Every structure is written in C-alpha cells, then in structure tokens.
SEFIZA-3560 file (N, C-alpha, C; in Angstrom, 3 decimals):
REM SEFIZA-3560
<numar><xx>-2.050</xx><yy>-14.598</yy><zz>16.443</zz><atom>N</atom></numar>
<numar><xx>-2.054</xx><yy>-13.866</yy><zz>15.190</zz><atom>CA</atom></numar>
<numar><xx>-1.784</xx><yy>-12.397</yy><zz>15.446</zz><atom>C</atom></numar>
<numar><xx>-0.958</xx><yy>-11.836</yy><zz>14.622</zz><atom>N</atom></numar>
<numar><xx>-0.622</xx><yy>-10.414</yy><zz>14.759</zz><atom>CA</atom></numar>
<numar><xx>-1.731</xx><yy>-9.559</yy><zz>14.160</zz><atom>C</atom></numar>
<numar><xx>-2.041</xx><yy>-8.486</yy><zz>14.872</zz><atom>N</atom></numar>
<numar><xx>-3.046</xx><yy>-7.564</yy><zz>14.349</zz><atom>CA</atom></numar>
<numar><xx>-2.375</xx><yy>-6.625</yy><zz>13.364</zz><atom>C</atom></numar>
<numar><xx>-2.864</xx><yy>-6.615</yy><zz>12.169</zz><atom>N</atom></numar>
<numar><xx>-2.304</xx><yy>-5.749</yy><zz>11.144</zz><atom>CA</atom></numar>
<numar><xx>-3.375</xx><yy>-4.848</yy><zz>10.554</zz><atom>C</atom></numar>
<numar><xx>-2.949</xx><yy>-4.094</yy><zz>9.588</zz><atom>N</atom></numar>
<numar><xx>-3.887</xx><yy>-3.226</yy><zz>8.894</zz><atom>CA</atom></numar>
<numar><xx>-4.850</xx><yy>-4.052</yy><zz>8.046</zz><atom>C</atom></numar>
<numar><xx>-6.090</xx><yy>-3.672</yy><zz>8.011</zz><atom>N</atom></numar>
<numar><xx>-7.044</xx><yy>-4.409</yy><zz>7.172</zz><atom>CA</atom></numar>
<numar><xx>-6.877</xx><yy>-3.956</yy><zz>5.719</zz><atom>C</atom></numar>
<numar><xx>-7.140</xx><yy>-4.866</yy><zz>4.825</zz><atom>N</atom></numar>
<numar><xx>-6.987</xx><yy>-4.574</yy><zz>3.405</zz><atom>CA</atom></numar>
<numar><xx>-8.322</xx><yy>-4.125</yy><zz>2.824</zz><atom>C</atom></numar>
<numar><xx>-8.239</xx><yy>-3.285</yy><zz>1.795</zz><atom>N</atom></numar>
<numar><xx>-9.439</xx><yy>-2.865</yy><zz>1.071</zz><atom>CA</atom></numar>
<numar><xx>-9.876</xx><yy>-4.012</yy><zz>0.180</zz><atom>C</atom></numar>
<numar><xx>-11.162</xx><yy>-4.321</yy><zz>0.211</zz><atom>N</atom></numar>
<numar><xx>-11.682</xx><yy>-5.362</yy><zz>-0.649</zz><atom>CA</atom></numar>
<numar><xx>-12.108</xx><yy>-4.750</yy><zz>-1.975</zz><atom>C</atom></numar>
<numar><xx>-11.942</xx><yy>-5.510</yy><zz>-3.034</zz><atom>N</atom></numar>
<numar><xx>-12.397</xx><yy>-5.105</yy><zz>-4.350</zz><atom>CA</atom></numar>
<numar><xx>-13.907</xx><yy>-5.222</yy><zz>-4.388</zz><atom>C</atom></numar>
<numar><xx>-14.582</xx><yy>-4.199</yy><zz>-4.930</zz><atom>N</atom></numar>
<numar><xx>-16.040</xx><yy>-4.249</yy><zz>-5.098</zz><atom>CA</atom></numar>
<numar><xx>-16.333</xx><yy>-5.126</yy><zz>-6.309</zz><atom>C</atom></numar>
<numar><xx>-16.951</xx><yy>-6.283</yy><zz>-6.076</zz><atom>N</atom></numar>
<numar><xx>-17.103</xx><yy>-7.280</yy><zz>-7.116</zz><atom>CA</atom></numar>
<numar><xx>-18.015</xx><yy>-6.826</yy><zz>-8.253</zz><atom>C</atom></numar>
<numar><xx>-19.050</xx><yy>-6.047</yy><zz>-7.951</zz><atom>N</atom></numar>
<numar><xx>-19.915</xx><yy>-5.540</yy><zz>-9.004</zz><atom>CA</atom></numar>
<numar><xx>-19.179</xx><yy>-4.602</yy><zz>-9.945</zz><atom>C</atom></numar>
<numar><xx>-18.283</xx><yy>-3.789</yy><zz>-9.360</zz><atom>N</atom></numar>
<numar><xx>-17.483</xx><yy>-2.882</yy><zz>-10.174</zz><atom>CA</atom></numar>
<numar><xx>-16.474</xx><yy>-3.657</yy><zz>-10.997</zz><atom>C</atom></numar>
<numar><xx>-15.911</xx><yy>-4.692</yy><zz>-10.437</zz><atom>N</atom></numar>
<numar><xx>-14.933</xx><yy>-5.500</yy><zz>-11.157</zz><atom>CA</atom></numar>
<numar><xx>-15.538</xx><yy>-6.164</yy><zz>-12.380</zz><atom>C</atom></numar>
<numar><xx>-16.815</xx><yy>-6.554</yy><zz>-12.280</zz><atom>N</atom></numar>
<numar><xx>-17.499</xx><yy>-7.206</yy><zz>-13.393</zz><atom>CA</atom></numar>
<numar><xx>-17.845</xx><yy>-6.214</yy><zz>-14.511</zz><atom>C</atom></numar>
<numar><xx>-18.048</xx><yy>-4.952</yy><zz>-14.163</zz><atom>N</atom></numar>
<numar><xx>-18.568</xx><yy>-3.981</yy><zz>-15.135</zz><atom>CA</atom></numar>
<numar><xx>-17.510</xx><yy>-3.068</yy><zz>-15.740</zz><atom>C</atom></numar>
<numar><xx>-16.407</xx><yy>-2.845</yy><zz>-15.049</zz><atom>N</atom></numar>
<numar><xx>-15.408</xx><yy>-1.885</yy><zz>-15.508</zz><atom>CA</atom></numar>
<numar><xx>-14.030</xx><yy>-2.515</yy><zz>-15.515</zz><atom>C</atom></numar>
<numar><xx>-13.152</xx><yy>-1.982</yy><zz>-16.358</zz><atom>N</atom></numar>
<numar><xx>-11.747</xx><yy>-2.344</yy><zz>-16.280</zz><atom>CA</atom></numar>
<numar><xx>-10.939</xx><yy>-1.143</yy><zz>-16.725</zz><atom>C</atom></numar>
<numar><xx>-9.675</xx><yy>-1.110</yy><zz>-16.308</zz><atom>N</atom></numar>
<numar><xx>-8.827</xx><yy>0.021</yy><zz>-16.612</zz><atom>CA</atom></numar>
<numar><xx>-8.041</xx><yy>-0.245</yy><zz>-17.890</zz><atom>C</atom></numar>
<numar><xx>-7.943</xx><yy>0.775</yy><zz>-18.726</zz><atom>N</atom></numar>
<numar><xx>-7.146</xx><yy>0.658</yy><zz>-19.951</zz><atom>CA</atom></numar>
<numar><xx>-5.666</xx><yy>0.782</yy><zz>-19.597</zz><atom>C</atom></numar>
<numar><xx>-4.816</xx><yy>0.631</yy><zz>-20.595</zz><atom>N</atom></numar>
<numar><xx>-3.365</xx><yy>0.715</yy><zz>-20.361</zz><atom>CA</atom></numar>
<numar><xx>-2.960</xx><yy>2.103</yy><zz>-19.920</zz><atom>C</atom></numar>
<numar><xx>-3.714</xx><yy>3.120</yy><zz>-20.349</zz><atom>N</atom></numar>
<numar><xx>-3.403</xx><yy>4.500</yy><zz>-19.943</zz><atom>CA</atom></numar>
<numar><xx>-4.061</xx><yy>4.880</yy><zz>-18.626</zz><atom>C</atom></numar>
<numar><xx>-4.880</xx><yy>3.977</yy><zz>-18.050</zz><atom>N</atom></numar>
<numar><xx>-5.479</xx><yy>4.229</yy><zz>-16.749</zz><atom>CA</atom></numar>
<numar><xx>-6.905</xx><yy>4.727</yy><zz>-16.793</zz><atom>C</atom></numar>
<numar><xx>-7.516</xx><yy>4.775</yy><zz>-17.986</zz><atom>N</atom></numar>
<numar><xx>-8.898</xx><yy>5.217</yy><zz>-18.084</zz><atom>CA</atom></numar>
<numar><xx>-9.827</xx><yy>4.046</yy><zz>-17.746</zz><atom>C</atom></numar>
<numar><xx>-10.952</xx><yy>4.338</yy><zz>-17.125</zz><atom>N</atom></numar>
<numar><xx>-11.939</xx><yy>3.312</yy><zz>-16.813</zz><atom>CA</atom></numar>
<numar><xx>-12.818</xx><yy>3.096</yy><zz>-18.042</zz><atom>C</atom></numar>
<numar><xx>-12.932</xx><yy>1.829</yy><zz>-18.461</zz><atom>N</atom></numar>
<numar><xx>-13.696</xx><yy>1.483</yy><zz>-19.651</zz><atom>CA</atom></numar>
<numar><xx>-14.894</xx><yy>0.615</yy><zz>-19.247</zz><atom>C</atom></numar>
<numar><xx>-15.989</xx><yy>0.725</yy><zz>-20.025</zz><atom>N</atom></numar>
<numar><xx>-17.166</xx><yy>-0.081</yy><zz>-19.744</zz><atom>CA</atom></numar>
<numar><xx>-17.869</xx><yy>-0.433</yy><zz>-21.048</zz><atom>C</atom></numar>
<numar><xx>-18.717</xx><yy>-1.448</yy><zz>-20.979</zz><atom>N</atom></numar>
<numar><xx>-19.499</xx><yy>-1.864</yy><zz>-22.137</zz><atom>CA</atom></numar>
<numar><xx>-20.759</xx><yy>-1.010</yy><zz>-22.203</zz><atom>C</atom></numar>
<numar><xx>-21.206</xx><yy>-0.700</yy><zz>-23.411</zz><atom>N</atom></numar>
<numar><xx>-22.417</xx><yy>0.092</yy><zz>-23.576</zz><atom>CA</atom></numar>
<numar><xx>-23.624</xx><yy>-0.689</yy><zz>-23.080</zz><atom>C</atom></numar>
<numar><xx>-24.586</xx><yy>0.025</yy><zz>-22.519</zz><atom>N</atom></numar>
<numar><xx>-25.786</xx><yy>-0.647</yy><zz>-22.020</zz><atom>CA</atom></numar>
<numar><xx>-26.725</xx><yy>-0.963</yy><zz>-23.189</zz><atom>C</atom></numar>
<numar><xx>-27.596</xx><yy>-1.938</yy><zz>-22.985</zz><atom>N</atom></numar>
<numar><xx>-28.576</xx><yy>-2.306</yy><zz>-23.998</zz><atom>CA</atom></numar>
<numar><xx>-28.030</xx><yy>-3.216</yy><zz>-25.076</zz><atom>C</atom></numar>
<numar><xx>-26.967</xx><yy>-3.979</yy><zz>-24.780</zz><atom>N</atom></numar>
<numar><xx>-26.367</xx><yy>-4.823</yy><zz>-25.807</zz><atom>CA</atom></numar>
<numar><xx>-26.548</xx><yy>-6.315</yy><zz>-25.548</zz><atom>C</atom></numar>
<numar><xx>-27.201</xx><yy>-6.688</yy><zz>-24.463</zz><atom>N</atom></numar>
<numar><xx>-27.240</xx><yy>-8.112</yy><zz>-24.124</zz><atom>CA</atom></numar>
<numar><xx>-28.323</xx><yy>-8.877</yy><zz>-24.864</zz><atom>C</atom></numar>
<numar><xx>-29.486</xx><yy>-8.289</yy><zz>-25.090</zz><atom>N</atom></numar>
<numar><xx>-30.542</xx><yy>-9.004</yy><zz>-25.806</zz><atom>CA</atom></numar>
<numar><xx>-31.548</xx><yy>-7.999</yy><zz>-26.366</zz><atom>C</atom></numar>
<numar><xx>-32.536</xx><yy>-8.492</yy><zz>-27.106</zz><atom>N</atom></numar>
<numar><xx>-33.574</xx><yy>-7.693</yy><zz>-27.758</zz><atom>CA</atom></numar>
<numar><xx>-32.990</xx><yy>-6.699</yy><zz>-28.765</zz><atom>C</atom></numar>
<numar><xx>-31.958</xx><yy>-7.117</yy><zz>-29.489</zz><atom>N</atom></numar>
<numar><xx>-31.316</xx><yy>-6.226</yy><zz>-30.445</zz><atom>CA</atom></numar>
<numar><xx>-31.980</xx><yy>-6.276</yy><zz>-31.817</zz><atom>C</atom></numar>
<numar><xx>-32.927</xx><yy>-7.204</yy><zz>-32.006</zz><atom>N</atom></numar>
<numar><xx>-33.582</xx><yy>-7.325</yy><zz>-33.309</zz><atom>CA</atom></numar>
<numar><xx>-34.388</xx><yy>-6.108</yy><zz>-33.690</zz><atom>C</atom></numar>
<numar><xx>-34.895</xx><yy>-5.396</yy><zz>-32.721</zz><atom>N</atom></numar>
<numar><xx>-35.723</xx><yy>-4.213</yy><zz>-33.003</zz><atom>CA</atom></numar>
<numar><xx>-34.895</xx><yy>-2.955</yy><zz>-33.226</zz><atom>C</atom></numar>
<numar><xx>-33.589</xx><yy>-3.017</yy><zz>-32.966</zz><atom>N</atom></numar>
<numar><xx>-32.724</xx><yy>-1.832</yy><zz>-33.135</zz><atom>CA</atom></numar>
<numar><xx>-32.320</xx><yy>-1.667</yy><zz>-34.592</zz><atom>C</atom></numar>
<numar><xx>-32.048</xx><yy>-0.442</yy><zz>-34.959</zz><atom>N</atom></numar>
<numar><xx>-31.520</xx><yy>-0.170</yy><zz>-36.299</zz><atom>CA</atom></numar>
<numar><xx>-30.068</xx><yy>-0.637</yy><zz>-36.351</zz><atom>C</atom></numar>
<numar><xx>-29.573</xx><yy>-0.875</yy><zz>-37.566</zz><atom>N</atom></numar>
<numar><xx>-28.188</xx><yy>-1.320</yy><zz>-37.728</zz><atom>CA</atom></numar>
<numar><xx>-27.217</xx><yy>-0.259</yy><zz>-37.224</zz><atom>C</atom></numar>
<numar><xx>-27.564</xx><yy>1.001</yy><zz>-37.425</zz><atom>N</atom></numar>
<numar><xx>-26.700</xx><yy>2.099</yy><zz>-36.988</zz><atom>CA</atom></numar>
<numar><xx>-26.577</xx><yy>2.130</yy><zz>-35.464</zz><atom>C</atom></numar>
<numar><xx>-27.701</xx><yy>1.901</yy><zz>-34.785</zz><atom>N</atom></numar>
<numar><xx>-27.672</xx><yy>1.925</yy><zz>-33.320</zz><atom>CA</atom></numar>
<numar><xx>-26.857</xx><yy>0.763</yy><zz>-32.765</zz><atom>C</atom></numar>
<numar><xx>-27.040</xx><yy>-0.415</yy><zz>-33.359</zz><atom>N</atom></numar>
<numar><xx>-26.270</xx><yy>-1.584</yy><zz>-32.910</zz><atom>CA</atom></numar>
<numar><xx>-24.774</xx><yy>-1.387</yy><zz>-33.155</zz><atom>C</atom></numar>
<numar><xx>-24.432</xx><yy>-0.800</yy><zz>-34.285</zz><atom>N</atom></numar>
<numar><xx>-23.035</xx><yy>-0.550</yy><zz>-34.631</zz><atom>CA</atom></numar>
<numar><xx>-22.393</xx><yy>0.423</yy><zz>-33.648</zz><atom>C</atom></numar>
<numar><xx>-23.135</xx><yy>1.442</yy><zz>-33.250</zz><atom>N</atom></numar>
<numar><xx>-22.601</xx><yy>2.440</yy><zz>-32.320</zz><atom>CA</atom></numar>
<numar><xx>-22.489</xx><yy>1.916</yy><zz>-30.890</zz><atom>C</atom></numar>
<numar><xx>-23.209</xx><yy>0.842</yy><zz>-30.565</zz><atom>N</atom></numar>
<numar><xx>-23.140</xx><yy>0.256</yy><zz>-29.227</zz><atom>CA</atom></numar>
<numar><xx>-22.015</xx><yy>-0.769</yy><zz>-29.106</zz><atom>C</atom></numar>
<numar><xx>-21.367</xx><yy>-1.099</yy><zz>-30.223</zz><atom>N</atom></numar>
<numar><xx>-20.295</xx><yy>-2.088</yy><zz>-30.212</zz><atom>CA</atom></numar>
<numar><xx>-19.070</xx><yy>-1.612</yy><zz>-29.447</zz><atom>C</atom></numar>
<numar><xx>-18.332</xx><yy>-2.552</yy><zz>-28.889</zz><atom>N</atom></numar>
<numar><xx>-17.061</xx><yy>-2.225</yy><zz>-28.252</zz><atom>CA</atom></numar>
<numar><xx>-17.230</xx><yy>-1.606</yy><zz>-26.866</zz><atom>C</atom></numar>
<numar><xx>-16.135</xx><yy>-1.042</yy><zz>-26.363</zz><atom>N</atom></numar>
<numar><xx>-16.162</xx><yy>-0.435</yy><zz>-25.046</zz><atom>CA</atom></numar>
<numar><xx>-15.933</xx><yy>1.068</yy><zz>-25.168</zz><atom>C</atom></numar>
<numar><xx>-16.449</xx><yy>1.807</yy><zz>-24.211</zz><atom>N</atom></numar>
<numar><xx>-16.279</xx><yy>3.255</yy><zz>-24.200</zz><atom>CA</atom></numar>
<numar><xx>-15.704</xx><yy>3.663</yy><zz>-22.846</zz><atom>C</atom></numar>
<numar><xx>-15.093</xx><yy>4.830</yy><zz>-22.824</zz><atom>N</atom></numar>
<numar><xx>-14.505</xx><yy>5.296</yy><zz>-21.566</zz><atom>CA</atom></numar>
<numar><xx>-15.568</xx><yy>5.939</yy><zz>-20.698</zz><atom>C</atom></numar>
<numar><xx>-15.343</xx><yy>5.856</yy><zz>-19.398</zz><atom>N</atom></numar>
<numar><xx>-16.257</xx><yy>6.419</yy><zz>-18.417</zz><atom>CA</atom></numar>
<numar><xx>-15.987</xx><yy>7.928</yy><zz>-18.297</zz><atom>C</atom></numar>
<numar><xx>-16.990</xx><yy>8.679</yy><zz>-17.900</zz><atom>N</atom></numar>
<numar><xx>-16.821</xx><yy>10.108</yy><zz>-17.673</zz><atom>CA</atom></numar>
<numar><xx>-15.717</xx><yy>10.332</yy><zz>-16.626</zz><atom>C</atom></numar>
<numar><xx>-14.946</xx><yy>11.397</yy><zz>-16.806</zz><atom>N</atom></numar>
<numar><xx>-13.769</xx><yy>11.616</yy><zz>-15.949</zz><atom>CA</atom></numar>
<numar><xx>-14.139</xx><yy>11.852</yy><zz>-14.499</zz><atom>C</atom></numar>
<numar><xx>-15.339</xx><yy>12.352</yy><zz>-14.224</zz><atom>N</atom></numar>
<numar><xx>-15.721</xx><yy>12.611</yy><zz>-12.827</zz><atom>CA</atom></numar>
<numar><xx>-15.988</xx><yy>11.315</yy><zz>-12.072</zz><atom>C</atom></numar>
<numar><xx>-16.276</xx><yy>10.217</yy><zz>-12.782</zz><atom>N</atom></numar>
<numar><xx>-16.558</xx><yy>8.932</yy><zz>-12.141</zz><atom>CA</atom></numar>
<numar><xx>-15.311</xx><yy>8.072</yy><zz>-11.951</zz><atom>C</atom></numar>
<numar><xx>-14.227</xx><yy>8.408</yy><zz>-12.663</zz><atom>N</atom></numar>
<numar><xx>-13.024</xx><yy>7.565</yy><zz>-12.639</zz><atom>CA</atom></numar>
<numar><xx>-12.429</xx><yy>7.361</yy><zz>-11.243</zz><atom>C</atom></numar>
<numar><xx>-12.286</xx><yy>8.397</yy><zz>-10.411</zz><atom>N</atom></numar>
<numar><xx>-11.689</xx><yy>8.157</yy><zz>-9.081</zz><atom>CA</atom></numar>
<numar><xx>-12.489</xx><yy>7.162</yy><zz>-8.230</zz><atom>C</atom></numar>
<numar><xx>-13.825</xx><yy>7.217</yy><zz>-8.311</zz><atom>N</atom></numar>
<numar><xx>-14.649</xx><yy>6.294</yy><zz>-7.529</zz><atom>CA</atom></numar>
<numar><xx>-14.499</xx><yy>4.863</yy><zz>-8.033</zz><atom>C</atom></numar>
<numar><xx>-14.423</xx><yy>4.697</yy><zz>-9.342</zz><atom>N</atom></numar>
<numar><xx>-14.277</xx><yy>3.368</yy><zz>-9.917</zz><atom>CA</atom></numar>
<numar><xx>-12.915</xx><yy>2.781</yy><zz>-9.572</zz><atom>C</atom></numar>
<numar><xx>-11.877</xx><yy>3.614</yy><zz>-9.664</zz><atom>N</atom></numar>
<numar><xx>-10.532</xx><yy>3.140</yy><zz>-9.336</zz><atom>CA</atom></numar>
<numar><xx>-10.419</xx><yy>2.756</yy><zz>-7.859</zz><atom>C</atom></numar>
<numar><xx>-11.097</xx><yy>3.514</yy><zz>-6.998</zz><atom>N</atom></numar>
<numar><xx>-11.087</xx><yy>3.179</yy><zz>-5.571</zz><atom>CA</atom></numar>
<numar><xx>-11.824</xx><yy>1.875</yy><zz>-5.297</zz><atom>C</atom></numar>
<numar><xx>-12.936</xx><yy>1.640</yy><zz>-6.012</zz><atom>N</atom></numar>
<numar><xx>-13.717</xx><yy>0.419</yy><zz>-5.825</zz><atom>CA</atom></numar>
<numar><xx>-12.975</xx><yy>-0.797</yy><zz>-6.362</zz><atom>C</atom></numar>
<numar><xx>-12.193</xx><yy>-0.603</yy><zz>-7.427</zz><atom>N</atom></numar>
<numar><xx>-11.426</xx><yy>-1.707</yy><zz>-7.996</zz><atom>CA</atom></numar>
<numar><xx>-10.224</xx><yy>-2.063</yy><zz>-7.138</zz><atom>C</atom></numar>
<numar><xx>-9.738</xx><yy>-1.126</yy><zz>-6.347</zz><atom>N</atom></numar>
<numar><xx>-8.534</xx><yy>-1.368</yy><zz>-5.595</zz><atom>CA</atom></numar>
<numar><xx>-7.354</xx><yy>-1.386</yy><zz>-6.535</zz><atom>C</atom></numar>
<numar><xx>-6.501</xx><yy>-2.387</yy><zz>-6.423</zz><atom>N</atom></numar>
<numar><xx>-5.347</xx><yy>-2.447</yy><zz>-7.313</zz><atom>CA</atom></numar>
<numar><xx>-5.528</xx><yy>-3.462</yy><zz>-8.425</zz><atom>C</atom></numar>
<numar><xx>-6.717</xx><yy>-4.054</yy><zz>-8.532</zz><atom>N</atom></numar>
<numar><xx>-6.972</xx><yy>-5.077</yy><zz>-9.541</zz><atom>CA</atom></numar>
<numar><xx>-7.902</xx><yy>-4.491</yy><zz>-10.604</zz><atom>C</atom></numar>
<numar><xx>-7.500</xx><yy>-4.561</yy><zz>-11.862</zz><atom>N</atom></numar>
<numar><xx>-8.297</xx><yy>-3.917</yy><zz>-12.900</zz><atom>CA</atom></numar>
<numar><xx>-8.941</xx><yy>-4.891</yy><zz>-13.856</zz><atom>C</atom></numar>
<numar><xx>-8.537</xx><yy>-6.176</yy><zz>-13.867</zz><atom>N</atom></numar>
<numar><xx>-9.154</xx><yy>-7.082</yy><zz>-14.849</zz><atom>CA</atom></numar>
<numar><xx>-9.815</xx><yy>-8.256</yy><zz>-14.156</zz><atom>C</atom></numar>
//
C-alpha cells in the first residue's frame, strides 16, 4: 500500500448540529425546542422555530470541523 496524505475526518457531532446554507453561512437549530414546550409562551415557541445563523466568529471552526461535507 502506498503511503499517502491522511484525510481530515468530519466531526460527527458538528455534522449533526450544523449545516451550511447556500451562501456558506453556518446554520443551527435553536436550543430548547425538543421537549417541555407546554410551559413556554406562544411567542417564545414561535421565536424558536426554524434555523438561525451562527455567530460569524464561530463559522471558521464549524467549517473546519465539517470538512467538505455540509449536510
């Protein structure tokens, strides 16, 4: 077997939690949405819906952990 360069592995925890948008921004789901939502106000639940972008200072680390795979 020929010795070659080793490949970067995708960080699986990051792959489960983040994905890149079409413009390259890192997106994530809001925390606190999986269960126990009955006690929340309707406004709070509505604002937690959907995905939000990650802070710009964290994007390079997330992109490096994802490697070249974003979904």
